[in-house]
C-alpha positions in Angstrom: 0.1 0.0 0.0 1.0 3.8 -0.7 3.2 5.0 2.2 1.3 8.2 1.9 -1.8 7.0 2.9 -0.5 4.3 5.4 -2.4 5.1 8.6 -5.7 4.7 7.2 -4.7 2.0 4.4 -3.7 0.1 7.8 -7.0 0.8 9.7 -9.1 -0.3 6.3 -6.9 -3.7 5.7 -7.5 -4.8 9.0 -11.1 -3.7 9.7 -9.7 -0.8 12.4 -7.0 -2.9 14.2 -3.6 -1.3 12.5 -2.7 -4.5 11.2 -0.7 -5.4 13.7 1.0 -2.7 14.0 1.7 -1.2 17.5 1.3 2.8 17.4 5.0 3.0 17.7 6.0 0.8 15.0 3.3 2.9 12.6 5.1 6.4 13.7 8.2 5.1 12.9 6.8 4.1 9.8 5.4 7.4 9.1 8.4 9.1 9.6 11.4 6.4 7.8 9.2 6.0 4.8 9.3 9.6 3.3 12.9 9.3 3.4 13.7 6.1 1.4 11.6 7.9 -1.2 13.8 11.3 -1.0 17.5 9.6 -0.7 17.0 6.3 -2.6 15.1 9.1 -5.7 11.5 6.9 -5.5 8.9 7.8 -7.6 6.5 6.1 -5.2 7.0 3.9 -1.9 4.3 0.5 -0.9 4.6 -0.5 2.2 4.7 -4.1 1.6 4.2 -5.4 5.2 6.3 -8.2 7.6 7.2 -11.5 7.9 7.6 -12.8 11.3 10.6 -14.4 12.2 11.1 -16.5 15.2 13.7 -14.1 17.2 13.0 -10.7 14.8 10.5 -9.6 12.6 11.3 -8.0 9.1 9.3 -5.0 7.4 9.6 -4.8 3.9 9.0 -2.0 2.2 9.4 -1.6 -1.6 10.5 1.1 -3.7 9.1 2.4 -7.5 9.7 3.9 -10.5 8.3 5.7 -13.3 7.4 2.8 -14.8 5.1 0.7 -12.4 6.2 -2.6 -14.0 9.4 -2.4 -13.8 11.5 -4.1 -11.3 10.8 -2.8 -7.3 13.5 -2.4 -5.3 13.1 -3.9 -1.9 14.3 -3.1 1.2 13.8 -4.4 4.9 13.9 -3.3 8.6 14.2 -4.8 11.6 12.8 -1.5 13.6 10.7 0.7 11.3 13.9 3.1 11.4 17.1 2.2 9.6 16.5 0.1 5.9 18.8 -1.8 4.3 18.3 -2.4 0.5 17.8 -6.6 -1.1 19.6 -7.5 -4.0 17.7 -9.5 -6.0 18.8 -12.9 -6.1 20.1 -15.5 -9.5 17.4 -17.5 -10.8 18.7 -21.1 -10.0 18.8 -19.4 -5.7 15.4 -18.2 -6.1 14.0 -21.9 -6.6 16.4 -23.6 -4.0 14.8 -20.6 -1.5 11.4 -20.8 -1.8 11.6 -24.7 -1.3 12.9 -24.3 2.2 10.8 -24.9 5.2 10.2 -23.4 8.1 10.0 -20.2 9.6 12.2 -17.6 8.8 14.6 -16.9 12.5 14.7 -12.7 12.2 18.5 -12.5 11.6 19.6 -11.3 8.1 23.0 -13.5 8.3 21.3 -17.0 9.3 22.2 -19.5 6.5 20.6 -22.4 5.3 21.7 -25.5 3.2 20.6 -26.1 -0.2 17.7 -28.1 -0.5 17.3 -31.3 -2.8 20.2 -30.6 -4.9 21.8 -34.0 -6.6 25.3 -35.2 -6.3 26.0 -33.6 -9.7 24.6 -30.0 -9.4 26.3 -29.6 -6.2 29.3 -30.4 -7.5 29.2 -28.1 -10.6 28.0 -25.8 -7.6 31.2 -26.0 -5.8 33.5 -26.0 -9.3 32.0 -22.8 -9.5 32.8 -21.5 -6.3 29.2 -21.1 -5.3 28.4 -21.9 -1.4 25.4 -24.3 -1.1 24.1 -22.2 1.4 21.2 -19.9 1.0 21.9 -16.3 2.8 18.6 -15.5 5.2 18.2 -12.2 3.1 18.6 -14.5 -0.3 15.2 -16.3 1.1 13.3 -13.2 2.3 13.4 -11.4 -1.5 12.7 -14.9 -2.8 9.8 -15.5 -0.7 8.6 -11.8 -1.6 9.0 -12.0 -5.0 6.9 -15.4 -4.8 3.6 -13.7 -2.4 3.7 -11.0 -5.2 3.9 -13.4 -8.4 0.8 -15.2 -6.8 -1.3 -12.5 -4.7 -0.1 -9.1 -5.3 -3.2 -7.4 -7.1 -4.7 -4.1 -8.2 -7.8 -3.0 -9.8 -9.4 -3.5 -12.8 -8.3 0.3 -14.2 -6.0 1.7 -12.0 -2.9 1.0 -14.4 -3.0 1.9 -17.8 -0.1 0.5 -20.4 1.3 3.0 -23.2 2.1 1.7 -26.7 5.6 1.5 -25.3 5.2 -0.8 -23.3 5.7 1.4 -19.3 2.9 1.2 -16.9 1.7 3.7 -15.2 -0.5 5.0 -12.8 -4.4 5.9 -14.5 -4.8 10.0 -13.6 -8.1 8.9 -14.7 -9.4 5.5 -12.4 -11.9 7.0 -9.5 -12.5 3.7 -8.3 -14.4 0.4 -8.8 -18.6 1.3 -8.3 -19.5 -1.7 -5.6 -21.2 -3.9 -8.1 -17.8 -4.7 -10.0 -15.6 -4.4 -6.6 -17.3 -7.6 -5.3 -16.3 -9.2 -8.6 -12.6 -11.2 -8.7 -13.0 -10.6 -12.6 -12.8 -6.6 -11.4 -9.2 -7.5 -10.0 -5.8 -8.1 -11.6 -2.5 -9.7 -11.0 0.4 -6.9 -10.8 2.7 -9.5 -12.2 3.8 -10.2 -16.1 0.8 -11.7 -17.5 1.1 -15.6 -18.9 -3.0 -16.2 -19.3 -4.0 -13.4 -21.6 -2.7 -15.3 -24.9 -5.4 -18.5 -24.0 -8.2 -16.2 -24.0 -10.4 -16.1 -27.3 -11.6 -13.5 -29.6 -15.1 -13.6 -27.6 -13.4 -13.0 -24.7 -11.3 -10.5 -25.7 -14.5 -8.2 -27.7 -15.0 -6.0 -24.5 -11.2 -5.5 -23.6 -9.2 -2.4 -23.8 -5.6 -3.1 -24.4 -4.0 -0.5 -22.2 -6.0 -1.5 -19.3 -6.8 -5.4 -19.8 -2.9 -5.8 -20.1 -3.0 -8.1 -16.7 -4.5 -11.5 -15.9 -7.6 -11.7 -14.1 -8.3 -13.0 -10.7 -11.4 -14.9 -11.5 -9.5 -18.0 -13.5 -6.7 -18.6 -10.1 -6.0 -21.7 -9.5 -7.3 -23.6 -7.1 -10.5 -22.4 -7.3 -12.1 -20.5 -4.5 -8.2 -19.2 -2.7 -10.0 -15.4 -2.3 -12.8 -14.1 0.1 -14.2 -11.5 -0.8 -16.2 -9.6 1.9 -17.8 -6.1 1.7 -17.4 -4.6 5.2 -18.6 -1.4 7.0 -21.8 -1.6 5.1 -20.1 -1.6 1.6 -18.1 1.1 2.5 -14.8 -1.2 1.9 -14.3 -4.4 0.2 -11.3 -6.7 1.4 -10.0 -9.5 -0.3 -8.3 -12.2 2.1 -5.8 -14.8 0.3 -6.3 -18.5 1.6 -3.0 -19.5 -0.8 -1.4 -17.2 1.4 -3.0 -16.6 4.9 -1.6 -13.0 5.7 -2.7 -10.9 2.2 -5.1 -8.9 2.6 -6.1 -6.5 0.0 -8.8 -3.7 0.6 -10.6 -1.0 -1.8 -12.4 1.7 -1.3 -15.8 1.7 -4.0 -15.7 5.0 -5.9 -12.5 6.1 -4.2 -8.6 5.8 -5.3 -8.3 4.3 -2.1 -6.5 0.5 -2.5 -4.1 -1.5 -1.6 -2.3 -4.7 0.2 -0.2 -5.5 2.8 0.9 -9.0 4.1 1.0 -10.0 8.0 2.6 -13.8 8.6 4.7 -16.4 9.3 6.2 -18.2 6.2 7.2 -22.0 6.9 5.3 -22.0 10.3 
């Protein structure tokens, strides 16, 4: 969710509970996130949420550029004040990290041994000078990527794709109607689409290529992996993921207010 609307967004996503953040942590985020935007020269900063570990909690922020579809910068903090940039990991390391079991430790320097690696691959990696361990920092960014691919979502029409391929916020977006906001088809995965090419010409007949360039949630597998619930008398619509418990998305119909946040213990 947008850092600038964090206090209100947390209240909406958590039904008034502040999404599990203490007043002190919310105040610290309110002070430090604008500094991230300034110091790293981001176009926007989103508070992604947090991953609870055995000995500590990782608070996650994302920095975005002018092209909202471009790779995002990910940062973590252990206290909501000091932030460290996460370095993208190689594909092979990310795949190994996604296979790891058990909770995070909350210690960035903690190391895990490779899981499910063949003797041949282990020998090749060792010859290349690659240690058969994964830092918790690497596991953290791989997990953020995995969650974003699976359940990072936006309302239909919130973003537009230019003829040159870049993606920007849609200044004409005024929110979904309450009727539309209660439909899974009104929400898109904010990641590279994989199902659009399988759509029939009839299905594409009423599409606008500038806004309908992402995969909608209506055909997510397994079916029933999302709940859609109007709350506060329809003043806000909340989507929750059953695939990744802890992910909550909210949208206030007929407004530009929307966002998602993750609070969970991965691997528990």
